[in-house]
C-alpha positions as CSV (number, residue, x, y, z in Angstrom):
1,X,45.2,110.4,74.9
2,X,44.6,108.5,71.6
3,X,47.6,110.2,70.0
4,X,49.8,109.2,72.9
5,X,48.6,105.6,72.5
6,X,49.5,105.7,68.8
7,X,52.9,107.3,69.0
8,X,54.0,106.3,72.5
9,X,52.1,103.1,73.4
10,X,54.0,102.3,76.6
11,X,53.5,105.8,77.9
12,X,49.8,105.5,77.5
13,X,49.8,102.4,79.8
14,X,52.0,104.1,82.3
15,X,49.7,107.1,82.5
16,X,46.8,104.8,83.3
17,X,48.8,103.0,86.0
18,X,49.4,99.7,84.2
19,X,53.2,99.3,84.9
20,X,53.6,95.7,84.1
21,X,51.7,96.1,80.8
22,X,53.8,99.1,80.0
23,X,57.0,97.1,80.4
24,X,55.7,94.4,78.1
25,X,54.6,97.0,75.6
26,X,58.0,98.7,75.7
27,X,59.7,95.5,75.0
28,X,57.4,95.0,72.0
29,X,57.8,98.6,70.9
30,X,61.6,98.4,70.9
31,X,61.5,96.4,67.7
32,X,60.3,98.3,64.6
33,X,58.0,95.4,63.6
34,X,56.5,95.2,67.1
35,X,55.8,98.9,67.3
36,X,52.6,98.7,65.1
37,X,51.1,95.9,67.2
38,X,52.0,97.8,70.4
39,X,50.3,100.9,69.1
40,X,47.2,98.9,68.1
41,X,47.1,97.2,71.5
42,X,47.4,100.5,73.3
43,X,44.6,102.1,71.3
44,X,42.3,99.1,71.8
45,X,43.1,99.0,75.5
46,X,42.3,102.7,75.8
47,X,39.0,102.3,74.1
48,X,38.1,99.3,76.3
49,X,39.0,101.3,79.4
50,X,36.7,104.2,78.3
51,X,33.9,101.7,77.6
52,X,34.3,100.1,81.1
53,X,34.1,103.5,82.7
54,X,31.0,104.4,80.7
55,X,29.3,101.1,81.6
56,X,30.1,101.5,85.2
57,X,28.6,104.9,85.2
58,X,25.5,103.6,83.5
59,X,25.1,100.7,85.9
60,X,25.5,103.2,88.8
61,X,22.8,105.4,87.4
62,X,20.5,102.5,86.9
63,X,20.8,101.4,90.5
64,X,19.7,104.8,91.8
């Protein structure tokens, strides 16, 4: 998933169901200069999503 986020940033957002964000990322990705920020944005967003899932799992385990 990280490789998809690096090489195809807008696709990584689409896979995760963030359609509006994917469109913004695609517009940014179209320009050659904007591709690098789009890739960085997609990777950071992916890492944040993984951290949120991990934290939710930990909170759920602590409540039990």
